[in-house]
MARLOBA-699250 format. One record per residue (C-alpha): x, y, z. Coordinates in steps of 0.001 Angstrom, whole numbers, plus 500000, padded with zeros to 6 digits. Layout:
residues N
XYZ ...
This chain:
residues 380
451595076075253129 448484076058252060 447097080426251933 443743081529251378 443467085169250022 443215087457252573 440908090041250602 437301089731252232 435066087176250180 431540086979249600 430895083476250778 432543084216254155 431060087681255090 427036086175253771 429048082953256937 429049086265258960 425699087406258006 423963083843258627 426028084005261654 424709086743263345 420650085721262550 421480082436264376 422290085460267273 419713087198266971 417331084053267063 419436083088269824 418501086422271885 415066085891271578 414610082483272150 416723082914274995 415110085828276955 411609085496276254 410684082209275901 413399079716278060 413968082907280472 410279084311280739 407663083358279022 407984079171279358 408943079814283207 407743082573284663 404201082197286303 404058085421286500 404388086239282477 402321083083281934 399600084453283725 399405087767282398 399211086219278678 397295083423279924 399706081178278008 400863078409280302 399649075936277578 403077073802278305 402847073327282093 401319069719281953 404255067097282596 404319066305279476 406525066502276636 405995068781273931 407196068410270514 407059071766270069 409699072429272354 412391070599269934 412238074016267617 413637076538271215 416157073630272069 417305073833268997 418141077108268489 419582076827271743 422943076465270473 423062078196267737 424021081832269694 426948080827270614 427950078881267711 427779082601265346 429788083763268438 432791080891267548 432204082011263944 433282085509264545 436197084476266501 437040081700263406 436716084088261138 438876086739263067 441760084271262573 441638083230259297 441992086894258228 444554087561260974 447031085400261865 448510086243258220 452189086732257200 452029089223255116 451534091872257410 450235092912260968 446593093744262443 446146097375263393 445263097046266709 444676100837267209 441643100772264431 440571097969265644 439902099753269064 438874102882268091 435535101034265683 434680099105268620 434244102363270999 432903104600268583 430472101962267206 429921101561270474 429532104775271652 427291105702268420 424356102442270020 425415103164273513 423267107466272713 420842105520270318 419755103298272884 419299105876275081 417366108302272770 416061105472271426 414315103623274456 412887107186275884 410881108199273294 409529104674273577 408646105011276865 407542107948276614 404538107269274250 404315103898275355 403646104200279655 402828100914281098 406284100145282968 406875097073280891 409199098433278504 413453098880279952 414518102341279081 418548102520279448 420718104837280557 424063105741278812 425999103705281446 424873100905279113 428524102020277023 429944100348279793 428184096736280103 426895096389275908 427026093065274966 429889090420276511 430758089564273206 432922092664272676 434932092617274827 435522088467274762 436348089080271300 438990091858271892 440522090812274374 441330087148272382 442601090053269316 444299091862272149 446495088228273164 447016087725268982 448488091108268671 450436091093271497 452388087617271199 449863084845269862 450611085483266549 454123085587266086 453859081848267684 451027080660265222 453103081960262111 456538080659263075 455209076908264715 455573074173261873 451996072298261393 452862069660264209 453292072507266961 450721074394265970 448441070931265759 449354070175269423 448926073843271194 445189073344269873 444870069922271256 446241071183274678 444163073959275222 440967072549273569 441493070038276248 441652072381279258 438848073910278373 436548070909277814 437389068565280410 435143069515283751 437908069751286593 440397071894284353 437766073811282621 436237075101286322 439914075222287854 439935078869285114 436663080115286578 438638079698290322 440956081558289104 439626084554286769 435390084491285666 435266084082282485 438895082092281661 437219079551280456 435062081247277596 438149083157276966 440603080549276600 438148078874274354 438427081677272694 442037081709272158 441335078513270897 438627079183268117 440995082128266362 444073079924266625 442085077671264412 441099080500262610 444529080590261626 445025076929261572 442738076276258504 444162078969256868 447048077686256277 446860074471256776 443666073290255275 442901070425257919 439552069294256491 439831070123253061 439629065652252447 435980065352254393 433269066444251926 430822068793252182 427947066604253001 429964064760255506 430367068398257489 425945068744256952 425410064861258746 427626066414261047 426206069395261965 422616066981262005 424143064588264395 424562067789267002 420853069380266707 419781065304266584 421527065459270064 420476068823271260 417076067451270436 417432064119272294 419043065675275107 415795067919275482 414085064721276040 416361062862278421 415990066405280359 412829066238280614 411865062955281250 413664063278284451 412437066622285156 408398064882284626 409858062143287163 410473064881289771 407232066738289309 405302063630289708 407078061647292555 406558065327294332 403193065122293918 403278068860293462 400404070578293568 402515073523291239 402175074048287559 404732072257286095 408194074625284517 409277073723281088 412852073485280704 415205074041278020 418925073416278863 421190076324277681 424668075497276003 428270077167276883 430509078801274477 433093076238275487 429601073500275057 431533070823272248 428562071324270122 429164074946269451 431840074393268691 431626071672266060 428366073350264129 430561076737264311 433124074732262844 431057072863260083 429344075517259133 432470077701258916 434172075326256684 430805074396254455 431590078544253408 435154079054252933 434349075877249527 430843077847248688 431538080106245466 429220083216246333 429513086139243827 431683089788245093 428756091241246416 429354094817247847 425850095433249018 426599091452250452 429294092811252163 428301096127253517 425115094486254990 428265092537256902 430193095234257849 427365095884259613 426606093468261517 428373094518264558 426199097736265090 423136094733264497 424837092943267107 424783095861269829 421726097728269076 419850094428269751 421632092553272810 419671094335275843 417182094512278502 415416097750276570 414974095025273132 414237092424275780 411122094028277344 410263095317273754 410083091671272754 408124090746275571 405198092720274436 404567089988272447 403252086230273453 406064083519271829 404162081044273643 400632080789271779 402096080311268595 405095078396269584 402200075422270804 399682076640268015 401628077310265026 404738077103265074 404837077948261786 404200081745262808 406196081357265298 409149080999263026 407815083543260638 407711086692263548 411465085726265036 412494085653261250 409921089452260965 412328090693263935 415391088987262620 414741091427259461 413397094759261405 416501094672263923 418855093703260414 416661096987258694 417500099449261431 421241098333262585 421747098808258960 420319102176258720 422041103339262084 425255102067260353 424691104213257551 424347107104259683 427781106456261627 429798105895258736 428185109580257253 428901111354260963 432413109798261148 432846111093257422 431785114467258269 433669114870261636 437082113411260377 436745115896256919 435704118816259896 438931118028261608 441095117979257987 440132121598257444 440084122721261335 443669121543260126 444166123037257173 442980126811259161 444714126537261590 447568129629261550 451317127621261782 453002126981264460 
């Protein structure tokens, strides 16, 4: 059996950071461009940016189209990393520690978002920003619950089987689970049985695949250049698909002879999309091979990605991003559009790292207080 070091290597931590960048970029494109400013007529009137409303194919829209699979691919990478480290014969991971981390960081982020959104709305009234209540704690980041359920399944019984199976048995499990989640009828059957079950099955597959890669290194004979070419092929397919969908929409619009503005649409990619899975797995395999010198700074930034995930994926930040016109720079200066996009990524990383540091400092202070209070308590 091939094994790999279970210590957190900086190459994987770098991949964790890149996955978070992919997710943030996707959320900005999805919640600002695709769902609002490209399709909502009220938003177009507000910014006077209905620049893509002619029944034509615009090459600049290939940029947001290519970003759409990146968020789900980032989610896939996080699950692959989890399985890679946790399907480990030498130890059982601490489910209570994981649960405590998820709860405490989510609570900390919820308190911050409630107070921060109140302050922003108070200082900048106008009705465009959407403040949050403390109840955001129970509705923050669907991925957190998804990740926890996959982890729970792994800890309760899945790891035991994954570690005992031969390569053939393990591979059979992966192929059967992937097929059930990917095929249309079986996937819809899962969804009809329980909403989200298809995505959960995909998460279990990705977690298990991470462990399979760690044990057997099935892609070791595939050259890195072929992995990069596969990723490129996926993005080409995404943009060819965008062209095809746009062509169909244009034809339907012209046949109806509608007087309403033509609305461009950009397809979304679910977490079980084969395009998403291929991109995620190829990037994971590429970064397994990259040599990165161990860096405490890099590892610390990677450790803060969960906090970054928590603070940015909510209606308040969606409304904050939508205070800016994203369509005009996309139409006229795509480079400036990208610069603005990555400026927001940088801001969110800086804020997330700052909050994660504060969270750790407060956590240590509380722990010390509890220890000291226990020492000072009278003996029974």
